[in-house]
C-alpha positions in Angstrom: 42.4 67.0 131.8 45.7 68.7 132.0 48.4 69.1 129.4 51.2 66.6 130.0 54.6 67.2 128.4 57.2 64.6 127.9 60.4 65.9 129.7 61.8 62.4 130.4 64.9 63.1 128.4 65.4 66.6 129.7 64.6 66.0 133.4 65.6 62.4 133.8 69.3 63.3 134.1 68.9 66.4 136.4 66.1 65.6 138.9 68.4 63.9 141.5 70.8 65.5 143.9 73.5 63.0 143.0 74.7 65.2 140.2 75.6 67.9 142.9 77.9 65.5 144.8 81.0 66.8 142.9 79.9 70.3 142.6 81.7 73.0 144.6 79.8 74.1 147.8 76.8 71.8 146.9 78.9 68.8 147.8 79.7 69.9 151.3 77.0 67.7 152.8 75.8 64.4 151.3 72.1 65.3 150.9 69.8 62.6 149.7 66.6 64.3 148.4 66.2 67.1 145.9 67.3 68.0 142.4 70.5 69.2 140.8 71.6 72.7 140.1 71.0 72.0 136.4 67.4 71.8 137.1 67.3 75.2 138.5 69.4 76.6 135.7 67.0 75.2 133.1 64.1 77.0 134.7 65.8 80.3 134.9 66.7 80.1 131.2 62.9 79.8 130.5 62.2 83.1 132.2 61.5 86.2 130.1 63.4 88.4 132.5 66.6 87.8 134.6 65.9 90.2 137.4 63.9 87.9 139.5 62.8 87.5 143.1 62.3 83.8 144.0 60.9 81.7 146.8 61.7 78.2 147.9 59.3 77.0 150.6 61.2 73.7 151.3 64.8 74.6 151.3 66.4 71.3 152.3 70.1 71.7 152.0 69.8 75.0 150.2 70.3 73.9 146.6 67.8 76.3 145.1 68.9 79.3 147.1 72.6 78.6 146.5 72.4 78.1 142.8 70.3 81.3 142.4 72.7 83.2 144.5 75.5 82.0 142.3 73.8 83.5 139.3 72.8 86.7 141.1 69.1 86.0 141.8 67.5 86.8 145.1 65.7 83.9 146.8 63.7 83.7 150.0 63.7 80.2 151.6 62.4 78.3 154.5 63.5 75.2 156.3 62.2 73.7 159.6 64.8 70.9 160.1 67.7 72.4 162.2 70.4 70.3 160.5 69.3 71.2 157.0 68.9 74.9 158.0 72.5 74.9 159.2 73.8 73.1 156.1 72.0 75.7 153.9 73.3 78.7 156.0 76.9 77.4 155.7 76.7 76.8 152.0 75.2 80.3 151.4 77.8 82.2 153.4 80.1 84.0 151.0 82.6 85.6 153.4 84.9 82.6 154.1 88.7 83.0 153.9 91.0 80.1 153.3 93.5 81.3 155.8 90.8 81.5 158.5 89.6 77.9 157.7 93.2 76.7 158.0 93.7 78.7 161.3 90.6 77.2 162.9 91.4 73.7 161.6 94.7 73.9 163.5 92.9 75.1 166.6 90.6 72.1 166.3 93.5 69.7 165.8 95.3 71.0 168.8 92.2 71.0 171.0 91.1 67.5 170.1 94.5 66.1 170.9 94.4 67.6 174.4 91.5 65.4 175.3 92.6 62.1 176.9 89.0 61.0 177.1 85.5 62.4 176.9 82.2 61.1 178.4 79.8 59.6 176.0 76.4 60.7 177.2 73.1 60.6 175.4 69.4 60.0 176.1 69.4 57.7 173.2 70.6 54.4 174.4 71.7 52.9 171.1 73.8 56.0 170.0 77.1 54.8 171.6 78.5 51.3 172.3 77.6 49.9 175.6 77.6 46.5 177.3 73.8 46.5 177.8 72.9 47.0 174.1 73.0 44.6 171.2 73.3 47.3 168.6 74.8 50.8 168.6 75.3 53.6 166.1 78.9 54.3 166.9 81.6 52.0 168.2 83.2 53.3 171.4 86.4 54.7 169.9 84.6 56.3 167.0 82.1 57.9 169.4 85.0 59.3 171.5 86.6 60.7 168.4 83.4 62.3 167.2 82.8 63.9 170.6 86.4 65.3 170.8 85.8 67.0 167.4 82.4 68.2 168.5 83.8 69.7 171.7 86.8 71.3 169.9 84.5 72.8 167.2 82.1 74.3 169.9 85.1 76.1 171.4 85.4 78.3 168.3 84.3 81.8 169.1 83.5 82.8 165.5 80.0 81.6 164.7 80.5 81.6 161.0 83.5 79.1 161.2 81.9 77.2 164.1 79.0 76.5 161.9 81.2 75.6 158.9 83.2 73.0 160.9 80.0 71.6 162.4 78.7 70.9 158.8 82.1 69.2 158.0 81.6 67.0 161.0 78.1 66.2 160.1 79.1 65.2 156.6 81.4 62.4 157.9 79.2 61.0 160.6 77.3 58.4 158.6 80.5 57.1 157.0 82.2 56.5 160.4 79.1 55.1 162.0 77.6 51.6 161.8 74.7 52.9 159.8 73.7 53.7 156.2 70.7 55.5 154.6 68.3 52.9 153.4 65.4 54.5 151.5 63.1 55.7 154.2 65.3 55.1 157.2 68.7 54.3 158.6 69.8 50.6 158.7 72.8 48.9 160.0 75.7 48.1 157.6 76.0 44.3 157.0 79.5 44.2 158.5 79.0 46.7 161.2 80.2 44.4 164.0 83.4 43.7 162.2 84.3 47.2 161.1 87.4 48.7 162.7 87.6 52.4 162.6 90.1 54.2 164.8 90.3 57.6 166.2 92.9 58.5 163.7 90.6 57.3 160.9 87.8 59.7 162.1 90.2 62.6 162.4 91.7 61.9 159.0 88.2 61.8 157.3 87.3 65.1 159.0 90.6 66.8 157.9 90.3 65.5 154.4 86.7 66.8 154.1 87.8 70.2 155.2 91.0 70.4 153.1 89.8 68.7 149.9 86.3 70.3 149.7 85.8 73.3 151.9 89.2 74.8 151.5 89.5 73.9 147.8 86.0 75.3 147.0 86.6 78.6 148.9 90.0 79.0 147.3 88.6 78.3 143.8 85.5 80.5 144.1 86.0 83.1 141.4 83.5 85.9 142.3 80.6 86.7 144.4 77.4 87.7 142.6 76.5 90.4 145.1 73.4 88.6 146.2 73.2 87.3 149.8 70.5 84.6 150.1 71.7 83.6 153.5 69.9 86.6 155.0 66.7 85.5 153.3 66.8 81.9 154.7 64.4 81.4 157.7 64.3 78.5 160.1 60.6 78.3 160.1 57.7 76.2 158.9 56.8 77.7 155.5 53.1 77.1 156.1 53.4 79.9 158.6 56.5 81.8 157.5 55.4 82.7 153.9 52.6 84.8 155.3 54.8 86.4 158.0 58.0 87.1 156.0 57.2 87.6 152.4 55.6 90.8 151.1 52.5 90.5 148.9 53.0 90.7 145.1 56.8 90.4 145.4 57.7 87.0 144.0 58.4 86.3 140.4 59.3 82.6 140.6 58.9 79.6 142.9 61.0 76.6 142.5 60.4 73.8 145.0 60.0 70.2 145.7 58.0 69.5 148.9 58.2 66.2 150.7 56.6 63.5 148.6 53.5 61.6 149.8 55.5 58.5 150.5 54.9 58.1 154.3 58.6 59.0 154.7 59.6 61.1 157.7 62.6 63.0 156.5 63.5 63.6 160.1 64.4 59.9 160.4 66.7 60.1 157.4 69.0 62.5 159.2 68.5 61.2 162.7 72.1 60.2 163.3 73.3 63.8 162.8 70.4 65.4 164.7 71.1 63.2 167.8 74.9 63.4 167.6 75.2 67.1 167.2 72.6 68.0 169.8 69.9 69.3 167.5 67.3 66.9 169.0 68.7 65.9 172.5 65.7 63.9 173.5 62.5 62.2 172.3 60.4 65.2 173.0 62.4 67.4 170.7 62.2 64.8 167.9 58.4 64.8 168.3 58.2 68.6 168.3 60.3 68.6 165.0 58.0 66.0 163.5 54.9 68.0 164.4 56.4 71.0 162.4 57.0 69.0 159.2 54.6 68.6 156.3 52.2 65.9 156.9 53.6 63.3 154.6 54.4 60.6 157.2 52.8 58.6 160.0 55.3 59.0 162.7 52.7 61.3 164.3 49.1 60.3 164.8 47.5 63.3 163.2 44.3 64.4 164.9 43.4 67.3 162.6 40.0 66.7 160.9 40.5 69.3 158.2 40.0 68.3 154.6 40.0 69.9 151.1 36.7 70.1 149.3 38.2 68.9 146.0 36.5 66.4 143.7 39.7 64.5 142.7 40.8 64.2 146.3 37.4 63.1 147.6 37.1 60.4 145.0 40.6 59.1 145.8 39.9 59.0 149.5 36.7 57.1 149.0 38.6 54.5 146.9 41.3 54.3 149.5 38.7 53.7 152.3 37.1 50.9 150.3 40.4 49.3 149.4 41.5 49.5 153.0 38.7 47.2 154.0 40.3 44.4 152.0 43.9 45.0 152.9 45.4 45.1 156.4 47.1 48.5 156.7 50.6 48.6 158.2 49.6 51.9 159.8 46.1 53.0 160.7 46.9 56.7 160.1 47.7 56.3 156.3 44.4 57.7 155.0 44.5 60.6 157.5 48.1 61.4 156.4 46.9 61.5 152.8 44.0 63.8 153.6 46.1 66.2 155.6 49.0 66.2 153.1 46.6 67.9 150.6 45.4 70.2 153.3 49.0 71.3 153.6 49.3 71.6 149.8 46.3 73.9 149.7 47.6 76.1 152.5 51.0 76.4 150.6 49.4 77.3 147.3 47.0 79.8 149.1 49.9 81.5 150.9 52.1 81.7 147.8 49.3 83.1 145.6 49.2 86.4 147.6 53.0 86.7 147.3 53.3 86.1 143.6 53.2 88.9 141.1 50.7 88.8 138.3 52.2 86.4 135.7 54.5 84.8 138.4 55.2 81.1 138.0 55.6 78.1 140.2 57.6 75.0 139.3 56.4 72.4 141.7 58.3 69.0 141.6 56.3 66.1 143.2 55.5 62.5 142.6 52.4 60.3 142.5 51.9 57.7 145.3 50.1 54.4 145.9 48.5 52.8 148.9 46.2 49.8 149.2 46.9 49.2 145.5 45.2 52.5 144.7 47.0 55.2 142.7 47.1 58.6 144.5 47.5 60.9 141.5 49.3 63.6 143.5 50.3 65.6 140.4 46.6 66.0 139.3 45.2 66.5 142.7 47.8 69.3 143.4 47.1 70.8 140.1 43.4 70.8 140.7 43.8 72.3 144.2 46.0 75.0 142.7 43.5 75.7 140.0 40.8 76.2 142.6 43.1 78.7 144.4 43.2 80.8 141.2 46.3 79.5 139.4 46.4 78.6 135.7 47.9 75.1 135.2 50.2 75.5 132.2 51.3 71.9 132.1 52.5 68.9 133.9 56.0 67.9 132.8 56.7 64.2 133.0 60.2 63.8 134.6 60.8 60.3 135.7 59.1 57.0 136.5 59.7 55.8 140.0 59.4 52.2 141.4 56.4 51.4 143.6 56.7 49.5 146.8 56.6 45.6 146.5 53.0 45.7 148.0 51.7 47.9 145.2 53.6 46.7 142.1 51.0 44.2 140.8 48.4 46.9 140.3 50.5 50.2 140.2 53.6 49.3 138.3 55.3 52.7 138.4 54.8 56.2 139.8 55.1 59.3 137.7 57.3 62.1 139.1 56.8 65.4 137.5 56.8 69.2 137.6 53.6 71.1 137.7 54.0 74.5 136.1 51.6 77.1 137.5 51.0 80.7 136.7 49.1 83.5 138.6 
């Protein structure tokens, strides 16, 4: 039905954020999802003109907006997760001075050493070590060191540098904790009970992060392109924000990768940082954040009855309902999640259409999924929904083959990740 183009060799190397882990500014926070800066560069090289206005509806840690800023291209972006929004803001700031970073680091060092002790308080019982818990995210000494840094950083009266040091602290939290990122969630490290991390270890990791990455990258930054994409980054759900913030017929190019339809709540992935740094101080705030995210997970029992009148989607949902009769679902909201995911996709495509200039293009990176041993061809369903909204589907670029879950592997051996290229 659609033209598929083999981009395995081209995109296989650059569709992961891992390649950014040694790149200046990109490396400041260990992001998990997303693509590398080379992916963005490859798309820009395809454009007929270089004076572009771009849009990124799912900013994440700001990779797209930052790389476009570096090469002098304006980019509007949206991010609802407060941690990711902060990370993107900090990486997009272009007014840092090495001497000021060093000055504030000394202030933090002096302040943290003044604290004899700090009280470890949290509404989340397993965040800090306690006698009445079998597991905890931070050992007591580590928790105290983290809180001393947090209090010292919050004493900085310059917002720009307070935010920078908050991201530096966020970047080391997982390393000093008892947790690691395990696919869809956080899990305990095998040796977590035996790990010994001292206050000095925490302080040293923080100082090294600041000196070896933040200071070094600012010191070595050669020039500023003149574009400031920080001012075009919005802490808002793009399903609402695009209509509110972006003028009609103003966008030349969209580069984005929405959350995949993998039942993964990306809020969970960064829960340690969200809890520790006060972004989500209680369960109610976590639920509120989840309600604002794209409906690609089942952490919320979705009640919305909306659907998309799309033949491909209807056939897929019917197959899933039949298959679900034979297989015990690990969550009863799976089919609702799939239905509403494509409602969200339709809303995104519809909102973007009004903002794109004639001839404007979208590079939409997403992956197929599988549930109840049924393939959900997300690439083709998204393409057909976009087509019904008025787009021309130029091609679907095959990027990588991803593993399925153990429950699906007998019937759906791999999942295609690709890039849908659309034009208005």
